[in-house]
C-alpha positions in Angstrom: 95.5 -17.8 328.8 95.4 -20.9 326.7 95.7 -20.5 323.0 92.5 -22.5 322.4 90.5 -20.0 324.5 91.7 -16.9 322.8 88.6 -15.2 321.5 88.7 -13.4 318.1 85.8 -11.0 317.7 86.8 -10.8 314.0 86.4 -14.6 313.5 83.2 -14.6 315.5 81.8 -11.9 313.3 82.7 -13.7 310.0 81.6 -17.1 311.2 78.2 -15.9 312.4 77.4 -14.4 309.0 78.7 -17.4 307.2 76.4 -19.6 309.3 73.4 -17.5 308.2 74.5 -17.7 304.6 74.7 -21.5 304.7 71.3 -21.8 306.3 69.4 -19.6 303.9 71.2 -21.1 300.9 70.2 -24.6 301.9 66.5 -23.6 301.8 66.8 -21.6 298.6 68.6 -24.5 296.8 65.7 -26.8 297.8 63.2 -24.5 295.9 65.2 -24.1 292.7 63.9 -27.3 291.1 60.3 -26.1 291.4 61.0 -22.7 289.7 59.1 -22.1 286.4 61.1 -22.5 283.3 60.8 -18.8 282.3 62.5 -17.7 285.5 64.8 -20.7 286.1 67.9 -19.1 284.4 67.7 -15.9 286.5 67.1 -18.0 289.6 70.2 -20.2 288.9 72.3 -17.1 288.3 71.1 -15.5 291.6 72.0 -18.6 293.5 75.5 -18.6 291.9 75.9 -15.0 293.0 74.9 -15.9 296.6 77.5 -18.7 296.6 80.2 -16.3 295.3 79.6 -13.9 298.3 79.4 -16.9 300.6 82.8 -18.1 299.4 84.4 -14.7 300.1 83.4 -15.2 303.7 84.7 -18.7 303.7 88.1 -17.5 302.5 88.3 -14.9 305.2 87.3 -17.4 307.9 90.5 -19.3 307.1 92.6 -16.3 307.8 94.2 -15.8 311.2 93.0 -12.4 312.4 95.3 -10.4 314.6 94.0 -8.0 317.2 94.5 -5.1 314.8 91.5 -2.7 314.8 92.7 -0.8 311.7 93.3 -3.9 309.6 90.0 -5.4 310.7 88.1 -2.2 309.9 89.3 -2.4 306.3 88.5 -6.1 306.0 85.1 -5.6 307.6 84.2 -2.9 305.2 84.8 -5.2 302.3 83.0 -8.1 303.9 80.0 -5.9 304.7 79.7 -5.2 301.0 79.7 -8.9 300.3 77.1 -9.4 303.0 74.8 -6.7 301.6 75.2 -8.1 298.1 74.3 -11.6 299.4 71.2 -10.3 301.1 70.2 -8.4 298.0 70.6 -11.6 296.0 68.3 -13.5 298.4 65.7 -10.8 298.2 66.0 -10.7 294.4 65.6 -14.5 294.3 62.3 -14.4 296.1 61.0 -11.6 294.0 61.9 -13.4 290.8 60.5 -16.8 291.7 57.6 -15.6 293.9 57.5 -15.8 297.6 56.3 -19.4 297.6 54.0 -20.5 300.5 56.1 -21.8 303.3 59.5 -21.4 301.6 60.1 -17.8 302.7 59.1 -18.7 306.2 61.4 -21.7 306.1 64.3 -19.6 305.0 63.7 -17.0 307.6 63.5 -19.6 310.4 66.6 -21.3 309.2 68.5 -18.0 309.2 67.1 -16.9 312.6 68.1 -20.3 314.1 71.6 -19.9 312.7 71.8 -16.4 314.1 70.7 -17.6 317.5 73.1 -20.5 317.6 76.1 -18.3 316.5 75.3 -15.9 319.4 75.0 -18.6 321.9 78.2 -20.3 320.8 80.1 -17.0 321.0 78.8 -16.2 324.5 79.7 -19.7 325.6 83.3 -19.4 324.3 83.6 -16.1 326.2 82.3 -17.7 329.4 84.7 -20.6 329.1 87.7 -18.3 328.5 86.7 -16.0 331.3 86.4 -19.0 333.7 90.2 -19.4 333.5 90.6 -16.1 335.2 91.2 -16.2 339.0 88.1 -16.0 341.2 88.3 -12.2 341.5 88.2 -11.6 337.8 86.6 -8.4 336.6 82.9 -8.4 337.2 82.4 -6.5 334.0 83.0 -9.7 332.0 80.2 -11.5 333.7 77.9 -8.5 333.3 78.7 -8.1 329.6 78.2 -11.8 328.8 74.9 -11.8 330.8 73.8 -8.8 328.8 74.6 -10.5 325.5 72.8 -13.7 326.6 69.7 -11.6 327.5 69.7 -9.8 324.2 70.1 -13.1 322.3 67.1 -14.5 324.2 65.0 -11.4 323.6 65.9 -11.3 319.9 65.2 -15.0 319.5 61.8 -14.6 321.0 61.0 -11.7 318.6 62.2 -13.5 315.6 60.3 -16.6 316.6 57.1 -14.6 316.8 57.7 -13.1 313.3 58.4 -16.6 311.9 55.2 -18.0 313.4 53.1 -15.1 312.2 53.7 -16.0 308.6 52.6 -13.9 305.5 55.4 -11.4 306.1 57.4 -10.3 303.0 61.0 -11.2 302.8 61.9 -7.5 303.0 60.2 -7.3 306.4 61.8 -10.5 307.6 65.2 -9.3 306.4 64.7 -6.0 308.3 63.9 -8.0 311.5 67.0 -10.1 311.1 69.2 -7.0 310.5 67.8 -5.3 313.6 68.5 -8.3 315.9 71.9 -8.9 314.4 72.9 -5.3 314.9 71.7 -5.4 318.5 73.7 -8.5 319.3 76.8 -7.2 317.5 76.8 -4.2 319.8 76.4 -6.4 322.9 79.0 -8.8 321.7 81.5 -6.0 321.1 81.0 -4.8 324.6 81.5 -8.3 326.0 84.7 -8.8 323.9 86.1 -5.4 325.2 85.3 -6.3 328.8 87.0 -9.7 328.3 90.1 -8.2 326.9 90.4 -5.6 329.6 90.0 -8.2 332.3 92.6 -10.4 330.6 95.1 -7.6 330.7 94.4 -6.9 334.4 94.8 -10.6 335.1 98.2 -10.7 333.4 99.4 -7.8 335.5 98.6 -9.6 338.8 
């Protein structure tokens, strides 16, 4: 297996969330200038807090993760706290400045698109790596990747419908993003496991 095609589920997890953070931050920063003076200080501080949590993910993305479930479990627990805090900051931002017409929907769509792209990129990397196996590679890899693809498409359609509907609160939109993210995480974990099992079988033959 070529080094370039080694798939790290840890890096994929971190990168996908970092992509979402960058997407929503871009929209939020574009709204700060229009915030009323009496709430501007709180808004600026909230954005700084978002960036602090984003930077924690950036730092971890530079690390080289090893296939160590125990080590990753500890790291993920810490990063999940950073992620939850980031999402709390985003929700607090909208509550403090008001859910401006169009801005919340823009943030949701940007985050949903980042989520969808991260999923598609991960699935494509798994497909490319699996293609290096010999022709009779484990069919479970193909099935797991296909399942992840289907879940990504279904989730994307659902998120697209919510974004087009408009008028939804950020809390409701956040819940939808969390649901689709969790579903894909589960599908992606299964695909990664199938890929690794197939790789081990391939190395033995």
